[in-house]
C-alpha distance (Angstrom), angle and dihedral (degrees) to the residues before:
residue distance angle dihedral
X1 . . .
X2 3.79 . .
X3 3.80 121.1 .
X4 3.80 118.7 -160.4
X5 3.79 117.7 -170.2
X6 3.79 124.1 -158.5
X7 3.79 115.8 -104.9
X8 3.79 118.0 -105.1
X9 3.79 96.9 -126.6
X10 3.81 96.1 -157.1
X11 3.81 91.1 48.6
X12 3.82 90.1 50.4
X13 3.81 91.8 51.1
X14 3.82 90.6 47.3
X15 3.82 89.3 54.4
X16 3.82 90.8 50.6
X17 3.81 91.1 53.2
X18 3.79 89.4 47.3
X19 3.83 89.6 58.6
X20 3.82 85.6 61.4
X21 3.82 90.9 48.6
X22 3.82 95.1 -104.2
X23 3.81 127.9 126.2
X24 3.82 110.7 -140.3
X25 3.80 127.9 -170.7
X26 3.80 131.3 174.4
X27 3.82 105.4 -103.8
X28 3.80 128.4 -143.3
X29 3.85 91.6 -97.2
X30 3.82 87.3 49.8
X31 3.80 91.7 53.1
X32 3.82 90.4 49.2
X33 3.82 92.2 48.3
X34 3.82 91.0 49.4
X35 3.80 92.1 50.2
X36 3.81 91.4 45.9
X37 3.81 90.6 54.6
X38 3.81 90.4 48.7
X39 3.80 91.0 50.7
X40 3.81 90.5 52.8
X41 3.82 92.9 48.2
X42 3.82 96.7 -103.3
X43 3.79 135.1 -38.2
X44 3.82 92.7 -61.8
X45 3.81 88.4 57.3
X46 3.81 87.2 62.8
X47 3.82 93.8 68.4
X48 3.80 88.8 102.0
X49 3.83 88.5 73.9
X50 3.81 89.4 65.9
X51 3.80 86.7 76.7
X52 3.80 109.2 95.0
X53 3.80 92.1 -147.5
X54 3.81 91.4 58.1
X55 3.79 92.2 52.7
X56 3.81 89.7 46.6
X57 3.81 90.1 51.1
X58 3.81 91.8 53.0
X59 3.80 92.0 47.1
X60 3.81 98.2 43.3
X61 3.81 97.6 50.6
X62 3.79 114.8 48.8
X63 3.81 126.7 -152.8
X64 3.83 92.1 -88.6
X65 3.81 95.0 48.0
X66 3.79 123.7 87.5
X67 3.79 125.2 -155.6
X68 3.77 137.9 -164.5
X69 3.79 126.4 -116.4
X70 3.82 90.9 -110.3
X71 3.80 90.5 52.3
X72 3.81 90.4 52.2
X73 3.81 90.5 49.9
X74 3.81 92.2 51.7
X75 3.80 93.6 48.1
X76 3.81 95.1 47.0
X77 3.81 93.4 44.0
X78 3.77 96.4 44.8
X79 3.79 99.1 49.6
X80 3.78 118.7 175.4
X81 3.83 110.7 -19.0
X82 3.82 90.2 -162.0
X83 3.79 89.4 67.8
X84 3.78 92.0 57.6
X85 3.81 97.7 -128.1
X86 3.77 140.9 81.7
X87 3.78 105.9 -102.8
X88 3.79 93.7 -146.1
X89 3.81 89.5 55.7
X90 3.77 91.2 53.1
X91 3.81 91.1 49.9
X92 3.80 100.0 36.8
X93 3.82 89.7 119.4
X94 3.81 94.5 45.6
X95 3.80 111.6 123.2
X96 3.81 112.9 -137.9
X97 3.82 95.9 151.6
X98 3.80 138.7 -15.7
X99 3.81 114.7 -56.3
X100 3.82 120.6 -175.4
X101 3.80 118.0 -116.3
X102 3.81 90.0 7.2
X103 3.80 89.8 -80.0
X104 3.80 116.6 -170.0
X105 3.79 116.6 -98.9
X106 3.80 114.7 -102.9
X107 3.85 134.3 -177.0
X108 3.82 91.4 -99.7
X109 3.82 90.9 57.7
X110 3.79 91.1 47.6
X111 3.81 96.2 50.9
X112 3.80 91.5 43.0
X113 3.81 87.9 55.3
X114 3.82 91.2 50.2
X115 3.80 89.7 51.9
X116 3.82 92.0 49.1
X117 3.81 90.4 51.9
X118 3.84 89.8 47.8
X119 3.77 93.7 -119.6
X120 3.82 84.4 134.9
X121 3.80 131.5 31.3
X122 3.79 125.0 -146.8
X123 3.78 121.4 -126.7
X124 3.80 148.5 133.3
X125 3.80 131.6 -92.1
X126 3.80 123.5 -145.4
X127 3.80 137.8 -169.1
X128 3.80 101.2 -151.2
X129 3.85 110.6 -161.2
X130 3.83 94.3 -151.5
X131 3.81 95.4 72.1
X132 3.82 97.4 7.3
X133 3.79 91.3 -132.1
X134 3.78 123.4 132.0
X135 3.79 116.6 -130.1
X136 3.79 137.4 177.6
X137 3.80 126.5 -131.7
X138 3.79 125.4 -161.8
X139 3.80 117.0 -122.8
X140 3.82 87.8 -121.7
X141 3.82 89.9 61.2
X142 3.81 98.0 41.2
X143 3.81 118.0 118.3
X144 3.79 138.4 149.4
X145 3.81 92.4 -87.3
X146 3.80 123.0 30.9
X147 3.81 139.5 169.5
X148 3.80 122.7 -115.2
X149 3.79 111.4 -106.9
X150 3.82 92.2 -134.4
X151 3.81 110.2 32.6
X152 3.80 99.2 24.1
X153 3.83 95.4 -131.3
X154 3.79 114.3 145.6
X155 3.79 119.8 -133.4
X156 3.78 142.9 169.1
X157 3.80 109.5 -94.9
X158 3.81 99.6 -150.7
X159 3.85 100.2 76.9
X160 3.81 92.1 49.4
X161 3.78 100.4 49.3
X162 3.82 112.6 118.1
X163 3.80 114.9 -106.6
X164 3.80 94.3 -130.3
X165 3.77 138.2 28.3
X166 3.80 91.9 10.0
X167 3.81 98.0 -174.9
X168 3.79 123.8 85.4
X169 3.81 124.6 -171.4
X170 3.79 133.2 -146.7
X171 3.77 134.5 -175.3
X172 3.79 112.1 -94.6
X173 3.81 140.8 -155.6
X174 3.81 113.2 -14.2
X175 3.79 88.3 -1.7
X176 3.80 88.8 57.1
X177 3.82 89.9 68.5
X178 3.80 121.2 103.2
X179 3.83 93.9 -140.5
X180 3.83 98.2 85.2
X181 3.83 86.7 -110.3
X182 3.84 87.4 -73.1
X183 3.83 89.0 -76.7
X184 3.82 92.5 -59.9
X185 3.82 97.9 142.0
X186 3.85 98.6 66.9
X187 3.81 88.9 43.4
X188 3.81 93.7 51.9
X189 3.82 91.8 44.0
X190 3.81 90.5 53.0
X191 3.80 91.4 49.6
X192 3.81 89.6 46.7
X193 3.80 90.7 53.5
X194 3.81 91.9 48.5
X195 3.81 89.2 47.5
X196 3.82 89.0 53.9
X197 3.82 93.5 47.0
X198 3.81 93.6 47.7
X199 3.80 95.5 41.8
X200 3.81 90.3 128.1
X201 3.81 91.9 53.0
X202 3.77 132.6 69.5
X203 3.79 105.2 -104.7
X204 3.81 134.1 -174.8
X205 3.78 125.6 -179.0
X206 3.78 144.7 179.8
X207 3.80 126.0 -164.7
X208 3.81 124.3 -135.8
X209 3.80 116.3 -9.8
X210 3.81 131.7 -177.5
X211 3.81 113.9 -128.1
X212 3.79 129.0 -160.9
X213 3.78 137.9 161.3
X214 3.80 121.3 -78.2
X215 3.80 104.5 160.9
X216 3.80 99.1 -24.3
X217 3.81 123.7 76.1
X218 3.79 105.0 -114.2
X219 3.80 132.8 143.3
X220 3.78 117.0 -112.4
X221 3.80 107.9 -97.7
X222 3.81 144.8 140.9
X223 3.78 136.2 -114.6
X224 3.79 122.6 -145.4
X225 3.80 92.0 -149.3
X226 3.78 143.5 -7.5
X227 3.82 119.9 -154.7
X228 3.79 128.6 -171.2
X229 3.81 117.9 -166.3
X230 3.79 127.6 177.9
X231 3.79 117.4 -141.9
X232 3.82 110.3 -124.6
X233 3.84 95.0 -142.5
X234 3.78 105.3 49.1
X235 3.82 101.6 11.2
X236 3.81 93.1 -124.4
X237 3.80 119.3 147.8
X238 3.80 124.2 -120.1
X239 3.82 117.4 -160.6
X240 3.80 123.7 -159.7
X241 3.82 121.9 -168.9
X242 3.77 114.5 -175.3
X243 3.76 153.3 157.8
X244 3.82 125.9 -129.9
X245 3.79 130.6 -145.9
């Protein structure tokens, strides 16, 4: 019997740095970027972040701010006015998941994809007259009678439900953090683009790593990504170490 175990990519990259006399460790931003890619189903699942309107949506509404479906549609469809185009028009042929008959991408498809990947959670928003503070409740916690998040008073939900557009959405998981995901989105998008370019080559990658001296004189610093790609013709390895903005 012969047992072959999969390579630990980060461990392999650490060993390569060690050959050059450098200690490398996956940093906190690297851990967040790795988890973000896993949440989206891999780096190719992160293509949705190419859309300017999606990035604007994440930036404009923080983790403690809820938004309506119509608001999400406007943000995704409008994109960045400074660029002079509607972002969804520019990316109408972008493939984020299967669409029948090669239909053009629209804001509804985009937001539906974000909900599927749990970038946003669905819930309800209430104006409770007892303390006059507005609070948001996840759909998982919704029931006929709930307690106010701030004053603790219990009340019957039905009379306080909004008449229209009842659902409100909030950023979830890693996207629910107030740290801009430690800059993970531009890093993952860069890796996704490299992955697309080198699709015919064997490629391994690691997001942000902390570097310090082992036997070589080097200032302590960080990478945003490290990519290893094997050339198909001669089998040689190319290594890219970069920073993303």
